[in-house]
PDB file of N, CA, C and O in Angstrom:
ATOM      1  N   UNK A   1     -54.655 -16.305  41.721  1.00  0.00           N
ATOM      2  CA  UNK A   1     -54.341 -15.542  40.096  1.00  0.00           C
ATOM      3  C   UNK A   1     -54.158 -14.453  40.245  1.00  0.00           C
ATOM      4  O   UNK A   1     -54.861 -13.591  40.772  1.00  0.00           O
ATOM      5  N   UNK A   2     -52.643 -14.381  39.531  1.00  0.00           N
ATOM      6  CA  UNK A   2     -52.170 -12.311  39.793  1.00  0.00           C
ATOM      7  C   UNK A   2     -53.237 -12.064  38.977  1.00  0.00           C
ATOM      8  O   UNK A   2     -53.835 -12.784  38.178  1.00  0.00           O
ATOM      9  N   UNK A   3     -53.394 -10.775  39.354  1.00  0.00           N
ATOM     10  CA  UNK A   3     -54.234  -9.679  38.592  1.00  0.00           C
ATOM     11  C   UNK A   3     -53.468  -8.584  38.492  1.00  0.00           C
ATOM     12  O   UNK A   3     -53.274  -7.931  39.517  1.00  0.00           O
ATOM     13  N   UNK A   4     -52.828  -8.122  37.134  1.00  0.00           N
ATOM     14  CA  UNK A   4     -52.053  -6.966  37.043  1.00  0.00           C
ATOM     15  C   UNK A   4     -53.131  -5.856  37.268  1.00  0.00           C
ATOM     16  O   UNK A   4     -52.520  -4.840  37.599  1.00  0.00           O
ATOM     17  N   UNK A   5     -54.224  -5.665  37.235  1.00  0.00           N
ATOM     18  CA  UNK A   5     -54.961  -4.614  37.310  1.00  0.00           C
ATOM     19  C   UNK A   5     -55.065  -3.595  38.238  1.00  0.00           C
ATOM     20  O   UNK A   5     -55.197  -2.376  38.134  1.00  0.00           O
ATOM     21  N   UNK A   6     -54.922  -4.815  39.719  1.00  0.00           N
ATOM     22  CA  UNK A   6     -54.666  -4.712  41.187  1.00  0.00           C
ATOM     23  C   UNK A   6     -53.134  -3.599  41.272  1.00  0.00           C
ATOM     24  O   UNK A   6     -53.014  -2.538  41.885  1.00  0.00           O
ATOM     25  N   UNK A   7     -52.198  -4.274  40.482  1.00  0.00           N
ATOM     26  CA  UNK A   7     -51.006  -3.678  40.811  1.00  0.00           C
ATOM     27  C   UNK A   7     -50.573  -1.855  39.986  1.00  0.00           C
ATOM     28  O   UNK A   7     -49.872  -0.918  40.369  1.00  0.00           O
ATOM     29  N   UNK A   8     -51.330  -2.067  38.891  1.00  0.00           N
ATOM     30  CA  UNK A   8     -51.929  -0.584  38.205  1.00  0.00           C
ATOM     31  C   UNK A   8     -53.015   0.242  39.204  1.00  0.00           C
ATOM     32  O   UNK A   8     -53.417   1.317  38.760  1.00  0.00           O
ATOM     33  N   UNK A   9     -53.208   0.073  39.717  1.00  0.00           N
ATOM     34  CA  UNK A   9     -54.502   0.663  40.412  1.00  0.00           C
ATOM     35  C   UNK A   9     -53.781   1.489  41.552  1.00  0.00           C
ATOM     36  O   UNK A   9     -52.830   0.883  42.046  1.00  0.00           O
ATOM     37  N   UNK A  10     -54.034   2.752  42.077  1.00  0.00           N
ATOM     38  CA  UNK A  10     -54.067   3.691  43.302  1.00  0.00           C
ATOM     39  C   UNK A  10     -54.226   2.704  44.891  1.00  0.00           C
ATOM     40  O   UNK A  10     -55.430   2.604  45.127  1.00  0.00           O
ATOM     41  N   UNK A  11     -53.474   2.064  45.866  1.00  0.00           N
ATOM     42  CA  UNK A  11     -51.828   2.991  45.654  1.00  0.00           C
ATOM     43  C   UNK A  11     -50.823   2.375  45.386  1.00  0.00           C
ATOM     44  O   UNK A  11     -49.789   2.893  45.810  1.00  0.00           O
ATOM     45  N   UNK A  12     -50.693   1.187  44.678  1.00  0.00           N
ATOM     46  CA  UNK A  12     -49.777   0.574  44.379  1.00  0.00           C
ATOM     47  C   UNK A  12     -48.832   1.352  43.063  1.00  0.00           C
ATOM     48  O   UNK A  12     -47.615   1.349  42.877  1.00  0.00           O
ATOM     49  N   UNK A  13     -49.727   1.865  42.429  1.00  0.00           N
ATOM     50  CA  UNK A  13     -48.937   2.699  40.993  1.00  0.00           C
ATOM     51  C   UNK A  13     -48.161   3.965  41.709  1.00  0.00           C
ATOM     52  O   UNK A  13     -47.238   4.450  41.056  1.00  0.00           O
ATOM     53  N   UNK A  14     -48.550   4.724  43.404  1.00  0.00           N
ATOM     54  CA  UNK A  14     -47.254   5.487  43.915  1.00  0.00           C
ATOM     55  C   UNK A  14     -46.215   4.719  43.875  1.00  0.00           C
ATOM     56  O   UNK A  14     -45.167   5.250  43.508  1.00  0.00           O
ATOM     57  N   UNK A  15     -46.200   3.491  44.180  1.00  0.00           N
ATOM     58  CA  UNK A  15     -44.868   2.672  44.607  1.00  0.00           C
ATOM     59  C   UNK A  15     -43.972   2.497  43.314  1.00  0.00           C
ATOM     60  O   UNK A  15     -42.745   2.580  43.379  1.00  0.00           O
ATOM     61  N   UNK A  16     -44.737   2.220  41.989  1.00  0.00           N
ATOM     62  CA  UNK A  16     -43.864   1.864  40.980  1.00  0.00           C
ATOM     63  C   UNK A  16     -43.335   3.271  40.704  1.00  0.00           C
ATOM     64  O   UNK A  16     -42.163   3.593  40.511  1.00  0.00           O
ATOM     65  N   UNK A  17     -44.424   4.049  40.722  1.00  0.00           N
ATOM     66  CA  UNK A  17     -43.711   5.421  40.303  1.00  0.00           C
ATOM     67  C   UNK A  17     -42.426   5.975  40.984  1.00  0.00           C
ATOM     68  O   UNK A  17     -41.716   6.874  40.533  1.00  0.00           O
ATOM     69  N   UNK A  18     -42.233   5.239  42.227  1.00  0.00           N
ATOM     70  CA  UNK A  18     -41.669   6.118  43.017  1.00  0.00           C
ATOM     71  C   UNK A  18     -40.262   5.205  42.690  1.00  0.00           C
ATOM     72  O   UNK A  18     -39.258   5.873  42.442  1.00  0.00           O
ATOM     73  N   UNK A  19     -40.167   4.123  42.678  1.00  0.00           N
ATOM     74  CA  UNK A  19     -39.204   3.337  42.399  1.00  0.00           C
ATOM     75  C   UNK A  19     -38.362   3.327  41.182  1.00  0.00           C
ATOM     76  O   UNK A  19     -37.205   2.930  41.039  1.00  0.00           O
ATOM     77  N   UNK A  20     -39.473   4.027  40.047  1.00  0.00           N
ATOM     78  CA  UNK A  20     -38.692   4.380  38.649  1.00  0.00           C
ATOM     79  C   UNK A  20     -38.048   5.746  39.010  1.00  0.00           C
ATOM     80  O   UNK A  20     -36.876   5.912  38.670  1.00  0.00           O
ATOM     81  N   UNK A  21     -38.711   6.759  39.680  1.00  0.00           N
ATOM     82  CA  UNK A  21     -38.521   7.784  39.790  1.00  0.00           C
ATOM     83  C   UNK A  21     -36.452   7.932  40.185  1.00  0.00           C
ATOM     84  O   UNK A  21     -35.483   8.444  39.625  1.00  0.00           O
ATOM     85  N   UNK A  22     -36.759   6.991  41.675  1.00  0.00           N
ATOM     86  CA  UNK A  22     -35.555   7.042  42.344  1.00  0.00           C
ATOM     87  C   UNK A  22     -34.482   5.846  41.351  1.00  0.00           C
ATOM     88  O   UNK A  22     -33.279   5.708  41.570  1.00  0.00           O
ATOM     89  N   UNK A  23     -35.029   5.310  40.590  1.00  0.00           N
ATOM     90  CA  UNK A  23     -33.804   4.178  39.622  1.00  0.00           C
ATOM     91  C   UNK A  23     -33.459   5.192  38.372  1.00  0.00           C
ATOM     92  O   UNK A  23     -32.504   4.877  37.663  1.00  0.00           O
ATOM     93  N   UNK A  24     -34.165   6.354  38.077  1.00  0.00           N
ATOM     94  CA  UNK A  24     -33.937   7.181  37.122  1.00  0.00           C
ATOM     95  C   UNK A  24     -32.143   8.229  37.435  1.00  0.00           C
ATOM     96  O   UNK A  24     -31.061   8.553  36.946  1.00  0.00           O
ATOM     97  N   UNK A  25     -33.178   8.324  38.797  1.00  0.00           N
ATOM     98  CA  UNK A  25     -32.015   9.979  39.198  1.00  0.00           C
ATOM     99  C   UNK A  25     -30.362   9.229  39.615  1.00  0.00           C
ATOM    100  O   UNK A  25     -29.268   9.788  39.531  1.00  0.00           O
ATOM    101  N   UNK A  26     -30.697   7.627  40.130  1.00  0.00           N
ATOM    102  CA  UNK A  26     -29.341   6.602  40.310  1.00  0.00           C
ATOM    103  C   UNK A  26     -28.663   6.532  38.612  1.00  0.00           C
ATOM    104  O   UNK A  26     -27.489   6.737  38.301  1.00  0.00           O
ATOM    105  N   UNK A  27     -29.673   6.222  37.805  1.00  0.00           N
ATOM    106  CA  UNK A  27     -29.158   5.859  36.724  1.00  0.00           C
ATOM    107  C   UNK A  27     -28.431   7.348  35.561  1.00  0.00           C
ATOM    108  O   UNK A  27     -27.725   7.306  34.553  1.00  0.00           O
ATOM    109  N   UNK A  28     -28.955   8.348  36.233  1.00  0.00           N
ATOM    110  CA  UNK A  28     -28.279   9.619  35.578  1.00  0.00           C
ATOM    111  C   UNK A  28     -27.583  10.093  36.334  1.00  0.00           C
ATOM    112  O   UNK A  28     -27.472  11.272  35.999  1.00  0.00           O
ATOM    113  N   UNK A  29     -26.962   9.886  37.268  1.00  0.00           N
ATOM    114  CA  UNK A  29     -26.133   9.902  38.428  1.00  0.00           C
ATOM    115  C   UNK A  29     -24.871   9.658  37.769  1.00  0.00           C
ATOM    116  O   UNK A  29     -24.041  10.540  37.548  1.00  0.00           O
ATOM    117  N   UNK A  30     -24.716   8.124  37.379  1.00  0.00           N
ATOM    118  CA  UNK A  30     -23.791   7.284  36.852  1.00  0.00           C
ATOM    119  C   UNK A  30     -23.320   7.811  35.781  1.00  0.00           C
ATOM    120  O   UNK A  30     -22.124   7.964  35.531  1.00  0.00           O
ATOM    121  N   UNK A  31     -24.542   8.213  34.871  1.00  0.00           N
ATOM    122  CA  UNK A  31     -24.290   8.296  33.642  1.00  0.00           C
ATOM    123  C   UNK A  31     -23.445   9.534  33.296  1.00  0.00           C
ATOM    124  O   UNK A  31     -22.388   9.631  32.672  1.00  0.00           O
ATOM    125  N   UNK A  32     -24.474  10.737  34.076  1.00  0.00           N
ATOM    126  CA  UNK A  32     -23.638  12.058  33.883  1.00  0.00           C
ATOM    127  C   UNK A  32     -24.545  13.043  33.131  1.00  0.00           C
ATOM    128  O   UNK A  32     -24.128  14.170  32.865  1.00  0.00           O
ATOM    129  N   UNK A  33     -25.664  12.679  32.814  1.00  0.00           N
ATOM    130  CA  UNK A  33     -26.300  13.029  31.622  1.00  0.00           C
ATOM    131  C   UNK A  33     -27.863  12.783  32.443  1.00  0.00           C
ATOM    132  O   UNK A  33     -28.186  11.706  32.945  1.00  0.00           O
ATOM    133  N   UNK A  34     -28.600  13.856  32.447  1.00  0.00           N
ATOM    134  CA  UNK A  34     -29.764  13.914  32.749  1.00  0.00           C
ATOM    135  C   UNK A  34     -30.855  14.825  31.721  1.00  0.00           C
ATOM    136  O   UNK A  34     -30.353  15.770  31.113  1.00  0.00           O
ATOM    137  N   UNK A  35     -32.138  14.582  31.557  1.00  0.00           N
ATOM    138  CA  UNK A  35     -33.194  14.903  30.565  1.00  0.00           C
ATOM    139  C   UNK A  35     -33.507  15.944  31.521  1.00  0.00           C
ATOM    140  O   UNK A  35     -33.265  15.749  32.712  1.00  0.00           O
ATOM    141  N   UNK A  36     -34.076  17.148  31.077  1.00  0.00           N
ATOM    142  CA  UNK A  36     -34.586  18.169  31.674  1.00  0.00           C
ATOM    143  C   UNK A  36     -35.877  18.972  30.782  1.00  0.00           C
ATOM    144  O   UNK A  36     -35.803  19.761  29.840  1.00  0.00           O
ATOM    145  N   UNK A  37     -36.934  18.473  31.428  1.00  0.00           N
ATOM    146  CA  UNK A  37     -38.198  18.922  30.704  1.00  0.00           C
ATOM    147  C   UNK A  37     -37.994  20.217  29.963  1.00  0.00           C
ATOM    148  O   UNK A  37     -37.519  21.242  30.451  1.00  0.00           O
ATOM    149  N   UNK A  38     -38.446  20.032  28.612  1.00  0.00           N
ATOM    150  CA  UNK A  38     -38.545  21.825  28.227  1.00  0.00           C
ATOM    151  C   UNK A  38     -36.727  22.088  27.775  1.00  0.00           C
ATOM    152  O   UNK A  38     -36.407  23.077  27.116  1.00  0.00           O
ATOM    153  N   UNK A  39     -36.047  21.415  28.081  1.00  0.00           N
ATOM    154  CA  UNK A  39     -34.756  21.848  27.692  1.00  0.00           C
ATOM    155  C   UNK A  39     -33.843  20.978  27.421  1.00  0.00           C
ATOM    156  O   UNK A  39     -32.714  21.468  27.428  1.00  0.00           O
ATOM    157  N   UNK A  40     -33.897  19.809  27.169  1.00  0.00           N
ATOM    158  CA  UNK A  40     -33.210  18.487  26.561  1.00  0.00           C
ATOM    159  C   UNK A  40     -32.428  18.342  27.451  1.00  0.00           C
ATOM    160  O   UNK A  40     -32.689  18.941  28.495  1.00  0.00           O
ATOM    161  N   UNK A  41     -31.190  17.511  27.397  1.00  0.00           N
ATOM    162  CA  UNK A  41     -30.133  16.832  27.997  1.00  0.00           C
ATOM    163  C   UNK A  41     -29.060  17.896  28.698  1.00  0.00           C
ATOM    164  O   UNK A  41     -28.521  18.819  28.087  1.00  0.00           O
ATOM    165  N   UNK A  42     -28.891  17.633  29.874  1.00  0.00           N
ATOM    166  CA  UNK A  42     -27.952  18.831  30.964  1.00  0.00           C
ATOM    167  C   UNK A  42     -26.870  17.416  31.203  1.00  0.00           C
ATOM    168  O   UNK A  42     -27.201  16.266  31.494  1.00  0.00           O
ATOM    169  N   UNK A  43     -25.673  17.902  30.995  1.00  0.00           N
ATOM    170  CA  UNK A  43     -24.647  16.919  31.278  1.00  0.00           C
ATOM    171  C   UNK A  43     -23.723  17.721  32.344  1.00  0.00           C
ATOM    172  O   UNK A  43     -23.316  18.879  32.428  1.00  0.00           O
ATOM    173  N   UNK A  44     -23.609  16.692  33.015  1.00  0.00           N
ATOM    174  CA  UNK A  44     -22.378  16.901  34.511  1.00  0.00           C
ATOM    175  C   UNK A  44     -21.320  18.227  34.464  1.00  0.00           C
ATOM    176  O   UNK A  44     -21.401  19.328  35.010  1.00  0.00           O
ATOM    177  N   UNK A  45     -20.417  17.708  33.679  1.00  0.00           N
ATOM    178  CA  UNK A  45     -19.433  18.678  33.436  1.00  0.00           C
ATOM    179  C   UNK A  45     -19.541  20.039  33.234  1.00  0.00           C
ATOM    180  O   UNK A  45     -18.859  20.920  33.758  1.00  0.00           O
ATOM    181  N   UNK A  46     -20.745  20.194  32.175  1.00  0.00           N
ATOM    182  CA  UNK A  46     -21.099  21.461  31.553  1.00  0.00           C
ATOM    183  C   UNK A  46     -21.869  22.393  32.600  1.00  0.00           C
ATOM    184  O   UNK A  46     -21.576  23.567  32.829  1.00  0.00           O
ATOM    185  N   UNK A  47     -22.858  21.698  33.169  1.00  0.00           N
ATOM    186  CA  UNK A  47     -23.577  22.733  33.896  1.00  0.00           C
ATOM    187  C   UNK A  47     -23.959  21.484  35.134  1.00  0.00           C
ATOM    188  O   UNK A  47     -24.755  20.545  35.123  1.00  0.00           O
ATOM    189  N   UNK A  48     -23.234  21.856  35.896  1.00  0.00           N
ATOM    190  CA  UNK A  48     -23.062  20.868  37.164  1.00  0.00           C
ATOM    191  C   UNK A  48     -24.395  21.272  38.454  1.00  0.00           C
ATOM    192  O   UNK A  48     -24.885  20.464  39.243  1.00  0.00           O
ATOM    193  N   UNK A  49     -24.734  22.763  38.326  1.00  0.00           N
ATOM    194  CA  UNK A  49     -25.634  23.173  38.966  1.00  0.00           C
ATOM    195  C   UNK A  49     -27.040  22.759  38.911  1.00  0.00           C
ATOM    196  O   UNK A  49     -27.777  22.379  39.821  1.00  0.00           O
ATOM    197  N   UNK A  50     -27.357  22.975  37.104  1.00  0.00           N
ATOM    198  CA  UNK A  50     -28.753  22.142  36.682  1.00  0.00           C
ATOM    199  C   UNK A  50     -29.023  20.788  36.788  1.00  0.00           C
ATOM    200  O   UNK A  50     -30.151  20.351  37.012  1.00  0.00           O
ATOM    201  N   UNK A  51     -27.591  19.801  36.568  1.00  0.00           N
ATOM    202  CA  UNK A  51     -27.833  18.799  36.518  1.00  0.00           C
ATOM    203  C   UNK A  51     -28.027  18.161  38.045  1.00  0.00           C
ATOM    204  O   UNK A  51     -28.988  17.391  38.036  1.00  0.00           O
ATOM    205  N   UNK A  52     -27.508  18.239  39.121  1.00  0.00           N
ATOM    206  CA  UNK A  52     -27.503  18.139  40.184  1.00  0.00           C
ATOM    207  C   UNK A  52     -29.118  18.668  41.104  1.00  0.00           C
ATOM    208  O   UNK A  52     -29.598  18.214  42.143  1.00  0.00           O
ATOM    209  N   UNK A  53     -29.525  19.587  40.352  1.00  0.00           N
ATOM    210  CA  UNK A  53     -30.640  20.126  40.725  1.00  0.00           C
ATOM    211  C   UNK A  53     -32.072  19.142  40.117  1.00  0.00           C
ATOM    212  O   UNK A  53     -33.263  19.160  40.428  1.00  0.00           O
ATOM    213  N   UNK A  54     -31.327  18.377  39.184  1.00  0.00           N
ATOM    214  CA  UNK A  54     -32.703  18.265  38.576  1.00  0.00           C
ATOM    215  C   UNK A  54     -32.451  16.494  39.111  1.00  0.00           C
ATOM    216  O   UNK A  54     -33.421  15.854  39.515  1.00  0.00           O
ATOM    217  N   UNK A  55     -31.324  15.986  39.054  1.00  0.00           N
ATOM    218  CA  UNK A  55     -31.351  14.818  39.858  1.00  0.00           C
ATOM    219  C   UNK A  55     -31.948  14.507  41.120  1.00  0.00           C
ATOM    220  O   UNK A  55     -32.697  13.539  41.254  1.00  0.00           O
ATOM    221  N   UNK A  56     -31.496  15.684  42.524  1.00  0.00           N
ATOM    222  CA  UNK A  56     -31.873  16.114  43.403  1.00  0.00           C
ATOM    223  C   UNK A  56     -33.834  15.675  43.078  1.00  0.00           C
ATOM    224  O   UNK A  56     -34.467  14.763  43.611  1.00  0.00           O
ATOM    225  N   UNK A  57     -34.177  16.366  42.385  1.00  0.00           N
ATOM    226  CA  UNK A  57     -35.639  16.666  42.253  1.00  0.00           C
ATOM    227  C   UNK A  57     -36.442  15.260  42.116  1.00  0.00           C
ATOM    228  O   UNK A  57     -37.359  14.779  42.782  1.00  0.00           O
ATOM    229  N   UNK A  58     -35.736  14.805  41.001  1.00  0.00           N
ATOM    230  CA  UNK A  58     -36.437  13.460  40.664  1.00  0.00           C
ATOM    231  C   UNK A  58     -36.176  12.501  42.011  1.00  0.00           C
ATOM    232  O   UNK A  58     -37.186  12.060  42.560  1.00  0.00           O
ATOM    233  N   UNK A  59     -34.877  12.159  42.563  1.00  0.00           N
ATOM    234  CA  UNK A  59     -34.805  11.187  43.632  1.00  0.00           C
ATOM    235  C   UNK A  59     -35.723  12.043  45.251  1.00  0.00           C
ATOM    236  O   UNK A  59     -35.987  11.237  46.143  1.00  0.00           O
ATOM    237  N   UNK A  60     -35.994  13.037  45.429  1.00  0.00           N
ATOM    238  CA  UNK A  60     -36.990  13.730  46.283  1.00  0.00           C
ATOM    239  C   UNK A  60     -38.313  13.477  45.944  1.00  0.00           C
ATOM    240  O   UNK A  60     -39.062  13.168  46.871  1.00  0.00           O
ATOM    241  N   UNK A  61     -38.881  13.556  44.528  1.00  0.00           N
ATOM    242  CA  UNK A  61     -40.328  13.204  44.161  1.00  0.00           C
ATOM    243  C   UNK A  61     -40.428  11.565  44.213  1.00  0.00           C
ATOM    244  O   UNK A  61     -41.511  11.119  44.592  1.00  0.00           O
ATOM    245  N   UNK A  62     -39.391  10.626  43.866  1.00  0.00           N
ATOM    246  CA  UNK A  62     -39.585   9.448  43.957  1.00  0.00           C
ATOM    247  C   UNK A  62     -39.916   8.916  45.355  1.00  0.00           C
ATOM    248  O   UNK A  62     -40.886   8.193  45.583  1.00  0.00           O
ATOM    249  N   UNK A  63     -38.933   9.378  46.379  1.00  0.00           N
ATOM    250  CA  UNK A  63     -38.953   9.129  47.933  1.00  0.00           C
ATOM    251  C   UNK A  63     -40.456   9.650  48.263  1.00  0.00           C
ATOM    252  O   UNK A  63     -41.018   8.859  49.020  1.00  0.00           O
ATOM    253  N   UNK A  64     -41.306  10.824  47.885  1.00  0.00           N
ATOM    254  CA  UNK A  64     -42.566  11.464  47.928  1.00  0.00           C
ATOM    255  C   UNK A  64     -43.505  10.451  47.428  1.00  0.00           C
ATOM    256  O   UNK A  64     -44.533  10.283  48.083  1.00  0.00           O
ATOM    257  N   UNK A  65     -43.314   9.754  46.376  1.00  0.00           N
ATOM    258  CA  UNK A  65     -44.039   8.812  46.070  1.00  0.00           C
ATOM    259  C   UNK A  65     -44.200   7.643  46.659  1.00  0.00           C
ATOM    260  O   UNK A  65     -45.120   6.898  46.323  1.00  0.00           O
ATOM    261  N   UNK A  66     -43.183   7.273  47.777  1.00  0.00           N
ATOM    262  CA  UNK A  66     -43.192   6.049  48.117  1.00  0.00           C
ATOM    263  C   UNK A  66     -43.693   6.331  49.891  1.00  0.00           C
ATOM    264  O   UNK A  66     -44.155   5.428  50.588  1.00  0.00           O
ATOM    265  N   UNK A  67     -43.507   7.560  50.308  1.00  0.00           N
ATOM    266  CA  UNK A  67     -43.971   7.894  51.546  1.00  0.00           C
ATOM    267  C   UNK A  67     -45.560   8.008  51.525  1.00  0.00           C
ATOM    268  O   UNK A  67     -46.233   7.617  52.479  1.00  0.00           O
ATOM    269  N   UNK A  68     -46.279   8.730  50.046  1.00  0.00           N
ATOM    270  CA  UNK A  68     -47.405   8.352  50.066  1.00  0.00           C
ATOM    271  C   UNK A  68     -48.069   6.976  50.039  1.00  0.00           C
ATOM    272  O   UNK A  68     -49.055   6.557  50.646  1.00  0.00           O
ATOM    273  N   UNK A  69     -47.210   6.365  49.123  1.00  0.00           N
ATOM    274  CA  UNK A  69     -47.659   4.939  49.006  1.00  0.00           C
ATOM    275  C   UNK A  69     -47.804   4.401  50.706  1.00  0.00           C
ATOM    276  O   UNK A  69     -48.914   4.004  51.061  1.00  0.00           O
ATOM    277  N   UNK A  70     -46.847   4.406  51.550  1.00  0.00           N
ATOM    278  CA  UNK A  70     -46.714   3.774  52.591  1.00  0.00           C
ATOM    279  C   UNK A  70     -47.888   4.374  53.608  1.00  0.00           C
ATOM    280  O   UNK A  70     -48.390   3.766  54.553  1.00  0.00           O
ATOM    281  N   UNK A  71     -48.195   5.735  53.166  1.00  0.00           N
ATOM    282  CA  UNK A  71     -49.371   6.192  54.173  1.00  0.00           C
ATOM    283  C   UNK A  71     -50.853   5.993  53.776  1.00  0.00           C
ATOM    284  O   UNK A  71     -51.767   6.371  54.508  1.00  0.00           O
ATOM    285  N   UNK A  72     -51.067   5.340  52.500  1.00  0.00           N
ATOM    286  CA  UNK A  72     -52.158   5.061  52.010  1.00  0.00           C
ATOM    287  C   UNK A  72     -52.494   3.134  52.631  1.00  0.00           C
ATOM    288  O   UNK A  72     -53.626   2.683  52.807  1.00  0.00           O
ATOM    289  N   UNK A  73     -51.259   2.382  52.833  1.00  0.00           N
ATOM    290  CA  UNK A  73     -51.284   1.347  52.802  1.00  0.00           C
ATOM    291  C   UNK A  73     -51.558   0.819  54.243  1.00  0.00           C
ATOM    292  O   UNK A  73     -51.632  -0.391  54.453  1.00  0.00           O
TER     293      UNK A  73
END
C-alpha cells in the first residue's frame, strides 16, 4: 500500500523541495520574471543582475537539497 506520509518525512521531503526549486528556476528563466522575497517581481529586461542572482540562488538551493537527500539515503 502507498503511504503518502513516508514521502513527506525526511529525507524524501528534501528531494521534493529540491526538484520544486530547480523547476521554479527553470520556469522563471523561461518567463523572464522571478519573485524576490520582500521585493516583489523582478524582470530580466529591467534588472538583469538581480534576476540572474535570484535564479541562480534557487537553482543552487535545489541542487544542495538534492545532494543532502543523496547523502542521507
